[in-house]
N, C-alpha and C positions, 0 to 999 in steps of 0.2 A: 284589899292588898294589905298587908302588916306593915304599918308605917316604921319607919326605920328615922329612929331618932339622933342619928349620925350628925355633926357638925363637919362645920368646913374639913377639907382635906388638910392642911396646914395649920389647925388650931390645935396646939398644945394642950390645951382643955380638954379636946375629943377624945372621948370613951371608946375607941376604936375596939368593936368588940371580939377581931379577930385577933387583935393584939398580934397582928405581921411582922412588924420588925424585931420584937422580943424575940419572936418565936425563932424568925431567919437568925437571929444572932448566934439564938441557942443553936442551932443545927448548925452555923459555922464552925465554930466549936476550932480543934487545933489545924484542919484541913485550910481553911482561909487564911490562917494565919502565918502557912507554911508557902502557901503560896505569894500572898503578899510578901513574905522574907525572901524567896528565892528571885524575886524579879528586882525589890530591890539591892540585894547582894551584900556581902558582907559589913561595907561601908555606906549601906543604907542612901546609895546613891542612883539616881534614876533619871535619864535625861527629860526634863520637863516642858521642853521647844519641839515645835513640829517644825517641820522644814520649811522654811518660808513660800513657796510658791503652794503648797497646799492651805497653811494659812493664811495665804491673802484672796481663795478660790472660798475657805469659810467664809472671811468676813462679807466676802461678795454676797454669797448666799445666806449669809444669815439676814443682814440688811433687805433681802429681798421678802424672806417670809415672818420674821421673828416678829412682828406685831401680830400677823394672823394666828401664829402659832400660839400666842403667849395668854389669846382667850379662852382657850382651852385646854393649857397646858398642868392643872391643876395635879392632877394624880401623879405627872410624873417629877413636879417639883416635889412633891413630897415622897417620892422615891429618892431622890435626891437629897432631901432633909435625913431621911433616914440612914441613908448613907453618912453624910454629915457627921450624924450621929454614931456612928458606928464606929468611922474614925478614932473621933474624939473619946470614944471609952473604952477604944484599944488601947491607947495612948501613942496613937499617931502625931498627935499635936507638936512635935517636936517639926514636921513637915510644915513650911508656913501655906502651900498650898491648903491644908489641911485647916489650919486657923484663918486663912482668909474666908473659907466656904462657910464655917462657922458664925465666923462676925458678918459676914452678909445674911445670914440667915437669923441673925439678933437686930437688923436694921430695916426685917421687912416691914414693920408696921408703922416707921420715921419716913418713909421715902416713899415718892411719887411711883405706883406700881408697876406700871410700864418701864420707867427709870430702872427700878429695881429690877427686873427681869432683863433686861437686855444686860445688866451687869452681871448678871448669874451667868447667862449664856456666854460673855464673855472669858468670864472667869471658868467656869465648868469645860466649855467645850475648845478652848485653847488652849488646853495644857494638857500637856499627853502625860505625865502623873496622874491624875484626876480621873481622866479618860479611861487609863488603863486599870485603874483599882476600882473603879465604878465598873468595869468590864470584869472583874474578878471578882467582885461583889453580886452581879447578877449570874452571872455560870455555875455560880455554889450551888443552887437549882438549876441540874442539868437540863431539863424542859424548857425553864427562862431561859439557860444562857443559847440553847439552840434556838430559839424563837426569835432572839435577839441576833444572832447570826442571820437570818432568814430576812428579816427586817433590814440589817445591814446591806447584805448582797444580792438582795433581788429589787426589783422595781416596786412590786405590792405584795402582800401575804393576800389573798383572798382570807374572807372569815372562814370559808368551809374548811379550808386547808389549816386553819389557826383552830379549826374545832376538832380536828382528826389528830393534828398534831397533839393537843394535850388530853385528848382521848374524852373528853367530855364538850357541851354548851360553856360558853364562855358569856353567855349572855340573860340573862332571868327570862324565863315565860312570860309572866307578866310586868305589864309597866309601872312604872311610879303615877303619882296624882299628875304628873303634870304630861303626862301622854308619852315619856319617853322609854325607848329601850334603855335598859340598866344593866351593866356588866356585874357579874359575879364578883366577891369580894377578891377573890384572888385574883381575878385578872382585872381588877380594875385602872391597874399603873398602866394598861396597854390602852384604855380609854383614849388618849390624849392622840392616837393615832388613827383612828380609825375613823372610816368616813363612807362613802356610798362613792362604789368604783366609776360612776361614767360623770363624778365631779371632781375625778382624781386632774384634769388638767387644770382648774384653777385650784388644785391644791388644797381649799380648805372652803367646802362648801357651806351655804346659808343654812342646811339645814341640819347642822353641829351647831348645838349650845356653845356660842361665843362665850363666856364668861370666864373669869378670874375667880379664883379662890377668892374670896372675902374673909378677913380673920376678926373684924371687928363687925359681922353680920347681923349678931343679938342686937349691939347696941344700936345699929342705927338704920334697922328693918323698920319700918311703919309695922304698926301692932295691927293693922286691918287688911281686908281683902287677901289671905292669903298671901303677902308678899313674904312675911316672917319664916313660915314654911317652906317658900320656895329657895331662899334664901341658905335655911338651916339645909337642908337636904341636901342642894346643889348638885344634883346628880349629872354625871356627863355620858354623853352617848347623843343617840339620832333622837329627831325629833317624831312622834309619830302625828298623823292629825287628828286633831280634838274635834269634835260637834259644836263648835262656839258657834252663836247664834248669828253671826255675820258670814259666816260661810256662804259662798255663791258658789251653786249647783253647776251653773252655766259657766263656770269659769274656764274650765276644759272639761271638753266631753271624754278625752283619753285619761283624764285624771287617774281613776282605778287598774288602769293598766299596769301603772309603776309601782302601787303598793298592796300588799296580801288584803287577806277579808278584815284584818282587824284596824287597816288604816296604817301598816308601816312598810317600811322600805323592805323586802323581802331580804331574807340574810346572805342568800346565795349572791348578792348585791353589793355586798359590806366588804372592804377591804382594810387590812393596816398597812399603814404606808408612815415612814420616818422624814422628816423635812429635810431637804436634799443637804442642808449648813450639819444637822447633824449626822448623817448618812455619812457625809465625806470625814467627818469629825472621826467617826467610830473606825471608819475604814483603818486608820491610821493605827488603831491600837491592837482588833482584832484579829482574830485568827484567818488565815485566810485558806479561803477553798479554792479545789485543782479549778485553773481558769484565774482567779484573780490577780494571779501575776504573770507578770511575762518573762517567762525562764528560757534561755539559751536550749539548742538540741544542736548534735553534731549529726551531719547527712551521712549517707552512706555513699559512698567514693564512687559508684556508675550512676549518680543521679546528675542530669544535664542543667549545666551552669550558663548562666545567661549575665556574660560581665557588663555591668551598666554605663560604669565609670570612663572607660577611652573610649565607649561608644558615642557619648554625648557629646564629647570633643570633637568628634568627627560626621557625625551626623544632624549636629541644630544649624551650622552654616549652612548645607544644603539646606534643609528645608527652610532656611530665610533665607537663600536664593529663590527657590522656587513662589513664595509668600512674595518677595520682591517683586519679581518677574511676571505675574499674576499668572501664575499656569494652574494654579487651582482656582475653579470654578464656588461659584455661592449659590445658592437655592435664594429664595424672594423672600423666606423668615433670618436671611442672614447665616446659615451653617454651611459647610463645606457639602458638595455634592457629590455622593457615594462613587459616581464615574471618575470625577476627575480625582479623587483620592485614591482609587485602586488603581485608576491610570500612573499616576505620580510613583504611587508606591512599586510598581513595574520596573521604572525608568530608574529611580533613586536607589542607590548603590547604599542603603541603610543598614544597619543590625539590626534585626527584626528580632522581636521574641520567639521563643521556641513553638509557641504556637498558633503564630501569626506570619501573613506575606508581608506587612508592613502597612498594610491599612488601618489597624488598631493602632500602633503606632504614631503614625503619620497623623490622623485624627486627633489624639488626645494633644501631640505637640502643636499642630498647626492651631487648633484652638485655643490653646494658651497664647500663644504668640502672633495670632492674625490682627488684635487692636494694638500692636507694640510698634513702635517704628526703629526696631532695632536694625542693624544693618551686619551683613553675613561677617564682617571685622571687629563687632563689637565682641570683648571677652567673654567668654561663657560666665565666667563666674558674678559677670555684671548683669546679663538676662535672666540669671538663675536667682539672684538675689531681689528682683524687680519680679519675678512671675509670684514667687513663692512668698512675697511679702504683700500683697494685694490684699487691702484688707477687706473688699468686698469684691470676689467674683462674679462674673456676669452670668448671667443662665444658659447663655453658649456654652460654657464649661462645664457647668453642673450634668447639661444634658449629656455632651460628650463623656463625661465620666460613668454614666449609666447607659453604654452604645450596645447590652445587650438586650436595650429593648426597643422593639424593633419600630415603633408607632412615637420614640421619645423627642420627634422633632417638630409631633404634631399636637405637642402638648402646650397650652397658654404659658406665657412665661410667667406669668403671676402664680403659678403651681408650684414654681421654683423656690426653693431653698438656699442660696449662694452660699449663704454664709455656713451652712450646715460642710463645705466641702474644706474651708478653713480649718473648722473642726477636727475632721478626717485626718489632715494632714499634722496637724497636732501628733498622733499618732508617730512621727518620726523622733521625734523627743524626748520619746521611752523607750528607744531603742538601743540596746547597748552594740557600739560602733564594731562592726566584722564580726558579728555572731550570727547563725541562724536562729529564726523564730519560726517557728511555722505557721500557716496561714488561720488554721483551725485554732492556736491557740491565741493569736490576737482575735481572731473574731470574737471567742469565748471570754476572751477579756471587756471587752467592748460592751459586750452583753449584759456584762457581770456590773461593770464600771460605769454603764452610761444612766444616765439619770429622765425619769420620764418616758419621753420618748425615744431618747438615744436618738440615734442620727438619723432623722430622716430629712433625704434631700425634696421629698414632694408632699405636698399637702395631700393630708388623706384622701379628702371626697374627690382628686385626680387619680387615684389609687386601681381606680374598678375597670376604668378605659384602658392600661396598660395592657401590652401583648408582647411576649418575647416572640423569636424570631420562630419560622416555621419549622427550621433544622434544628429547634435546641429541645431536645429531649425533655426539658420539665413545662415544653409551654401548656399541656394542658392542665397537669396540677395546677400550674399558677392560676392560669383563668376560671379552676372552680376552687382555688381557695379561698376560705374568707379572709376578711379585712386584717385582720390581724398576723395571719402566715402572709398574706402578701406585702405586708410592710418589714416584718423581719427578712422574709425573701430580697426585698430592696433593699434594706439595709446591709445585707452580706455584699450584694452586686456592687454596691456604692463605693463600702468600704474597700473593694477588692481595685474596683476602678481606680479609686485614690492611687492605692497602692502601683495601681500597673502604671499611672503619671508620673507618680515617684521614681517610679524604674526606669519612663522611659528620658527621664532628665538627668539619667544617671546616679540617682539618688539611693537607690534599691539595687540591688543584684539578683537573682530569681533563680530559686534552684525548683526543679523540675523531676518529677517520680517518674522514670522511661517505662514503670510499668504500668500507669495509669494513662488510660488511652484518651478518656474524657479532655486531660489538661494537654494531652499532644493530638487535637484535631482531630479525636477519632480513627487515627492512622492517616490521615489526607493534609498531607504538608502544602497541598497548593492552594489551600482555601485558609481561610478564616475563622472560626468557629468561636463567635462572640462567647459562649457561657464555658467557655477552656479558663481555667483557671491556673496555680502554681502549687506547689507543696508549701514552699519557704523562704523567706527575704531574708537577706541581710545587708545592715545601713552599711553604707562605702564611707569612707573621708571625705568625700565630696557632700555626701547626705549630713556626716556631722557637721562639718563645718556649715552648713546653710542653716541647717534646722536646729545644731545642739551651739551654735556660735563658739566651734572650737577653733583657736587660730591656729597658726603654723600649717597650714595644708599644703601639700606641694602636690601637682597633679602628678598622674601616670608619667613615668618614666618616655612612652613610647608617643607621648601629645609633642608635636612640634613647636608647639608654644602658639600662641593669638597670631591670624594671620594679618600681615602687613603688606599695604602695596606702596611702592616709591613710584612717581612718573618721572621718567632721566627729562633734563631741561633740553638736551641740545638732539633727540633723538624721539622716536615717536617707540619705545621700549618702557617695560613695567618689570620694575625688580619686584621678584618674592619674597617674603620671610615669612615663613611659618610653612602651613600643608600648599604644596605646589596643586597637586590634584583638587582640593577644594577651588583655588584660586583659577586655576583650568575650566571646572565647573561652573564657577561664576561669571568668569567671561568671555565661554566659549562663541558667545555670538559676536563677539569681534575681535578677536587676538588669536595667535597660533603660538605655539612652544617657538620660542628660538636658537637657532640651528649653533648661534655662537654661546650662549650659556644655559644650562641647566635651570637655572635659576629667573630666565628672564621670560616676559612674552613680549611678541611684538603686534603692533595693529594692522589689523588685514585690513584694507582697503577692499581690498578685491571682492571678499566677503560680504561688506559690510556695504558695496554698491550692488550687488549682485543681486543680495536681500531687499533692496529698492525697487518699487516700481517707478517713483517719481521724487521732485525733492522734497515732498511732505515727509514721506517715506523715511526719506534720506537723515533727512533734523531731525524725526521721532527717534530713530535709531541712534543717533549719535546724542539724544540728551538722553536716553534709555541709558546709553556707557557711562554717561558723567554721574548720571546718579547711581549708578552700580557702583563705580570705583570710589564714590562721596571722598573725592579730593579736589581742590583745585587744580584746575589744566593750567600749568605753565604755557607761559605765552607763546611757546612755539609748537605745542599741541594746539593752540587755540589759532594758530594763525593755519597748519597744516591741515585741519579740520575745515576751516574756512574756504582753504582752495578747494579741496573737495565737491562742498555743498556748491562753490561759483560754477563747479562744471556745469552743475544741473543749468544751470541760464541761459548756457550754450544751444542748446538746446530746448526749444520751449513748443509748448503744444498750441494748435491754434484753435480753438472751442467752436469759434462762430463763424465758419465756411461749410461749405459744401462743393463735394467734389465728381464731376460727372466725367463719362468716361465717352470718346467719339469712337464710329466706328469706322475702322482701319480703311474700308473698302468705299466710303463717300467722299470722291473727291472735289465733287462741289461744296461741300460744308468745311472740308480743309479751306479751302481758297477764303470762304468767307472768313472763317476763321483769324484767317492771316493776314486779311487785304482789310476788314471790316474794321475804321478806327474805332468807330464808336462802342462796338461791340468786345474791343479790348483794353480798353475802359475799365470792365466789370469784371474782367476774368485774368487767370494765369494761365499761361501754359505751361503742360509738365511733361514727362516723358511718358512713355505709353499709351498717347494718343487723349490725356485729360487735360480737362481743365481744375482750376481751384477758385471758388467766386465765394466772397463774401459776402455774410451774410443780409448785410445790411444795402448791401447793392443786388442782392439775389434780384427783387423784384423787377429790377433796371435792366438788367441782362436777360431776363424771360421776356419782357417784353421788345427790348432788340433780338431776339431771336427769332421769336415770333413773327416781326416784321421779317425776316429775312427767309420766312419761309418753316421754320423746324419750333415745336413745341417735346422738352424734354418727357421721358417715360418716366413710370412710378421708381424707375430703380433697382438694378439687380443685388443678389444676396451673394456672398463669401468676395473671393480674392478677385478686384475687378479683371486682375492682367487676366483673367479665365473667362469674362464676358464673352458670351457667343455672338456673334454678329452675321445674319445674310449677307455672305459676297458674292451674289448673283442676283440682278435683276428679276423678279415672277412675272412669271408671264400673264397676257389678260384673265387666262381662263384660271389660272392659279391663285390671282388677286380676286375674283368673284368668289371661288369660294370659299377665302380666307374671309373676305367679307360676310360670308352668307352667315359662315358659322360664331363670325363673332355679334354679330345684331341676336343672336339667337339666345345669347347669356343675357343673365337678370339684371337688369339697369340695379345702380347703386342706388340704394336710399339716400 
């Protein structure tokens, strides 16, 4: 292979055969100057500050990736250097950013290289002015500009796709003397972003040559062992395996499967990826593709609209009542049973989604609320601020968000990524209040702006086992899809589920296309079809208050205010402020509406007593009433309730007693019971010829009864009043027959 004597990319003395910067400067001509002038405007002012939230994100991402990226960023840095020279050459040095960039490159040899590179990134990728003009500088060559846009707005660009874009191979056919793939000179600036696709998770694989350009390579390199050549040529790209003597052939039996016949990674396995902080920075100034922005739309008048804000004020307290009273049942894994949710959805007067009988809404809200200690009287705003500010949602909440997956409850908790739900809810921070946004637009926005794996609520190795409902028309397609398609499908489900959750809590209104049968349960309103979706959503004033921290929030006019209860001090009356319907539902088991005043409830002693089987039941009911009211009981209430409990002590059940029924026809037995003093010590006479014997005296009673010529039978079943006894003494022949029949019966073991 012909030896290339090119020196390090940033060495000013390097004799670059392509003379690329000069060539590009000549091609730029008037067009580039006019483009820059249009941006600058007449007064040459252009905002160089990036919005604070985005700037903060860039800093965080930069801290994460900068060290690894610096080790193989040489040709990209060279391109920034060419850009800096271009700015000075075209007299943009009146701008402080251009001078700062030139000064920084002049100090390259004087500072620690890692520290210098950090300063370069902090200057270049946090300044809107520099980013914008570098973007213009790059896009003067159409193919380069289009490719940069692909890198900015895509998770990655496969090498084969990049090759098709440029219309030719970007990598030389031959390797360099180090056994590396080498990009063609025209495309070497993109080498800093080239990597193997299955190494994308770790961002920068070990097989990429991690070396900073060394401007003094010739002076410092040893003069033996080929090290000088290594530094002088300083190629960037991917290693090919060499035939070094210490290679262990037995190291990996499957080694050859991942490499081509020349020992190099196949080109179809290569991708171009921008580090996330660079991608985030360029999105500030780059041309926005369709779907990259959240654009409001107007919906047709015939669309069905779910009004969420008023509904949450009416539904939330009622769901809390059900949770507080334990009417929703749990599985062993801690999730709610489907049967109890569907049963509760039928009974509760909820404001349901257009494609839901109440099951989905109740599932989402109850799962978020079940581990809280909110009372039905807790203000709605306090509840929402707590629910949506939890830093780490639990796994059950994540599973509920993925409700269309049939077997989601059987997935082990450690397969979930609960923090992804917080990221999904952050979408609400981007929505314009009161304007409709199409769901498909939101999904496109997430796909374009989510980095690496996007929103992945479940670890990839659990995706293979997921199943959709039997009723879901996508069930078979999902089952046979590859892992990439499964992940994309789950991501869409997850985002939609998070938006449904926000709507359930009053933060989003939902709009439905009436002609879309998939959205409206296929025309079967009596069932909940979990795959159903919606057409558009709209951030409510409540959603803007919770997620965009907008103050001066006012609840809808129809809201009666938070529920407040006040216990009278001299009567068993409860004064209600707020929704009387919610108060009645909450206290239905213990109270009744007052005939005196429409805002009063009276304690219903008769209902409490009739629902109790014994004193323990009565005490438990009163305890539940006290917990539900969640107010200190006045002395008058405590005294009256204790009187009610005290009545139970006047009728006490005797557990340790045996009851006997005597034959009404045996006069001799009646006389013995009436006259025998000893027998009377062990029993109490009762009506209907019955005797009550305490168990601790039972053996004495049996012994004395035997002495008098009687033993009790095994006992009868049912009502003792209707026990049957022989009224006439049998004749001798009848007695003989009965005796013979009795003796024929099997003996007891």
